[in-house]
C-alpha positions in Angstrom: 0.0 0.0 0.0 1.4 3.4 -0.9 2.3 6.2 1.5 -0.7 8.3 0.5 -3.1 5.4 0.6 -1.9 4.7 4.2 -2.5 8.4 5.0 -6.1 8.2 3.7 -6.8 4.9 5.5 -5.3 6.1 8.8 -7.2 9.4 8.7 -10.5 7.6 8.2 -9.8 4.9 10.8 -8.7 7.4 13.4 -11.7 9.7 12.8 -14.2 6.8 12.6 -13.0 5.7 16.1 -13.3 9.3 17.4 -16.8 9.6 15.8 -18.2 7.6 18.7 -16.7 9.8 21.4 -19.6 10.5 23.8 -19.6 14.3 23.8 -19.2 14.8 20.1 -21.2 11.8 18.8 -20.0 12.6 15.3 -21.7 9.5 13.9 -25.1 11.3 14.4 -24.1 13.8 11.7 -23.3 11.2 9.0 -26.9 11.4 7.6 -26.2 15.1 6.7 -22.5 14.9 6.1 -22.3 12.0 3.6 -24.7 13.7 1.1 -22.6 16.9 1.4 -19.4 15.0 0.9 -20.7 13.1 -2.2 -22.3 16.2 -3.7 -19.4 18.5 -3.3 -16.9 15.8 -3.9 -18.3 14.9 -7.3 -17.9 18.6 -8.4 -14.3 18.7 -7.1 -13.5 15.4 -8.8 -14.4 17.0 -12.1 -12.3 20.0 -11.2 -9.3 17.9 -10.4 -9.6 16.0 -13.6 -9.9 19.3 -15.6 -6.9 21.0 -13.9 -4.9 17.8 -14.5 -5.9 17.8 -18.1 -4.9 21.4 -18.7 -1.5 20.9 -17.1 -1.9 22.9 -13.8 -0.4 20.0 -12.0 0.8 16.4 -12.4 1.1 13.5 -10.1 4.2 11.5 -9.0 4.8 8.2 -10.6 6.4 6.8 -7.5 5.0 6.2 -4.0 1.5 5.5 -5.3 -0.6 2.4 -5.8 -0.4 2.9 -9.6 -4.2 2.9 -10.0 -5.5 6.0 -11.7 -8.5 7.3 -13.6 -8.2 10.2 -16.1 -4.6 10.6 -15.1 -5.5 11.2 -11.5 -4.4 8.5 -8.9 -6.9 6.9 -6.6 -5.1 8.6 -3.7 -5.9 12.0 -5.2 -9.6 11.3 -5.3 -9.7 10.0 -1.8 -8.1 13.1 -0.4 -11.1 15.1 -1.7 -13.2 13.2 0.8 -10.9 12.4 3.7 -9.7 16.1 4.1 -13.3 17.6 4.3 -14.4 14.7 6.6 -11.6 15.6 8.9 -12.4 19.3 8.6 -16.1 18.8 9.5 -15.1 16.6 12.4 -12.9 19.4 13.7 -15.6 21.9 13.0 -18.2 20.0 15.1 -15.6 19.5 17.8 -14.9 23.3 17.9 -18.6 24.0 18.1 -18.9 21.8 21.2 -15.7 22.5 23.1 -15.5 26.2 22.2 -19.2 27.0 22.4 -18.5 29.9 24.8 -15.9 31.4 22.4 -17.3 32.7 19.1 -14.9 35.3 17.5 -17.6 37.3 15.7 -15.5 40.4 15.2 -12.4 38.5 14.0 -14.6 36.4 11.6 -16.1 39.6 10.2 -12.7 41.1 9.4 -11.5 37.7 8.0 -14.6 37.5 5.7 -14.2 41.0 4.5 -10.4 40.9 3.8 -10.5 37.4 2.3 -13.4 38.3 0.0 -11.6 41.4 -1.3 -8.3 39.7 -1.6 -9.8 36.7 -3.5 -11.9 38.7 -5.9 -9.1 41.2 -6.7 -6.6 38.4 -7.2 -9.0 36.6 -9.5 -9.5 39.7 -11.6 -5.8 40.4 -11.8 -4.9 36.9 -12.9 -8.0 36.2 -15.0 -5.9 34.5 -17.8 -4.7 31.9 -15.3 -7.5 29.3 -15.2 -6.5 27.7 -11.8 -5.9 31.0 -10.1 -9.0 32.7 -11.5 -11.3 29.7 -10.8 -10.3 29.1 -7.2 -10.0 32.7 -6.0 -13.2 33.8 -7.7 -15.1 30.8 -6.5 -13.9 31.1 -2.9 -14.4 34.9 -2.9 -17.9 34.9 -4.3 -19.1 32.0 -2.2 -17.6 33.6 1.0 -19.3 37.0 0.1 -22.7 35.5 -0.6 -22.8 33.3 2.4 -21.3 35.6 5.0 -22.6 39.0 3.9 -25.8 37.6 2.6 -26.8 35.3 5.5 -24.1 35.8 8.2 -24.6 32.3 9.7 -23.9 31.9 13.4 -21.6 28.9 12.6 -19.2 31.0 10.4 -16.8 31.8 13.2 -16.5 28.1 14.1 -15.8 27.4 10.4 -12.9 29.9 10.5 -11.4 28.2 13.5 -11.8 24.8 12.0 -10.4 25.9 8.6 -7.2 27.2 10.1 -6.9 24.2 12.4 -7.0 21.9 9.3 -4.7 24.1 7.2 -1.9 24.3 9.7 -1.0 20.5 9.6 -1.7 20.4 5.9 0.7 23.3 5.2 3.4 21.6 7.3 3.0 18.2 5.7 2.6 19.6 2.1 5.5 22.0 2.6 7.8 19.2 3.8 6.8 16.9 1.0 7.1 19.6 -1.7 10.4 20.7 -0.3 11.9 17.2 -0.2 11.2 16.5 -3.9 9.4 14.5 -6.5 9.9 11.1 -4.9 7.9 12.2 -1.9 5.3 14.7 -3.0 2.2 13.4 -4.7 1.4 16.7 -6.5 3.7 18.8 -8.7 2.6 22.2 -9.8 3.4 23.8 -13.1 5.0 27.0 -12.0 3.8 28.8 -15.1 0.2 28.3 -14.1 0.2 29.4 -10.5 1.2 32.5 -8.6 4.7 32.9 -7.2 3.2 33.6 -3.7 3.4 30.5 -1.5 3.0 29.7 2.2 5.5 27.1 3.3 6.1 26.0 -0.3 2.3 25.5 -0.7 0.7 27.6 -3.5 -2.0 30.1 -2.4 -4.3 28.5 -5.0 -4.2 25.2 -3.2 -5.1 26.8 0.1 -8.0 28.6 -1.6 -9.0 25.3 -3.3 -9.1 23.7 0.2 -11.1 26.6 1.5 -13.7 26.2 -1.2 -13.9 22.5 -0.7 -14.4 22.6 3.1 -16.6 25.6 3.0 -18.9 24.1 0.4 -19.2 20.8 2.4 -20.0 22.6 5.6 -22.6 24.9 3.9 -24.5 21.8 2.6 -24.0 19.9 5.8 -25.5 22.7 7.8 -28.4 23.1 5.3 -29.3 19.5 5.5 -29.0 19.5 9.3 -31.5 22.4 9.5 -33.9 20.5 7.3 -33.5 17.4 9.5 -34.0 19.3 12.7 -37.1 21.1 11.4 -38.5 17.8 10.2 -37.9 16.3 13.6 -39.7 19.2 15.3 -42.7 19.0 13.0 -43.2 15.3 13.8 
């Protein structure tokens, strides 16, 4: 089994065990989480295939199982589901263990600055398909959801997003710095910005934001529907 397959398997096994923790009881959210994962994941699978096809990135030929579809390894597809699963788990844990701390003002400034930065960057680099798509998508979605609806759960999402990104940045940075025999993903430097955080392109961070944010939006929407249905019966 490849390194990245082990990473996927271990993440899922670890989180499945924690899903039955008495206070979080994460398994009770599966009925709303899995539809969100499948719906959003299918869209991002198409995006990953497209970005691979246009040469935004390529995948390592070593350290993987060797099974691929449309030039994308199985491990690449699985990460589109394991990462948001972990993100939503952390999100729900934050809501429970940090219920008394809701950084409303900080989340407002983050939403404002992130939206402006993302949309301006997308306009400036409109000829770069990956940069334009990820930044515009994340900026518009963030603007519509926060400034259009201002959900109470948004501050918890901000905390969970940064909590997920910190280990991802460290691991991705180490892998990308070591070289092609370790990193699963290799970016075409001509199709991304020069700006990076710990060797990780800003577009990838924005891509992860869009992925996790989309899953949580649908997860919360389905949960509200479920809770309203339960109240009406």
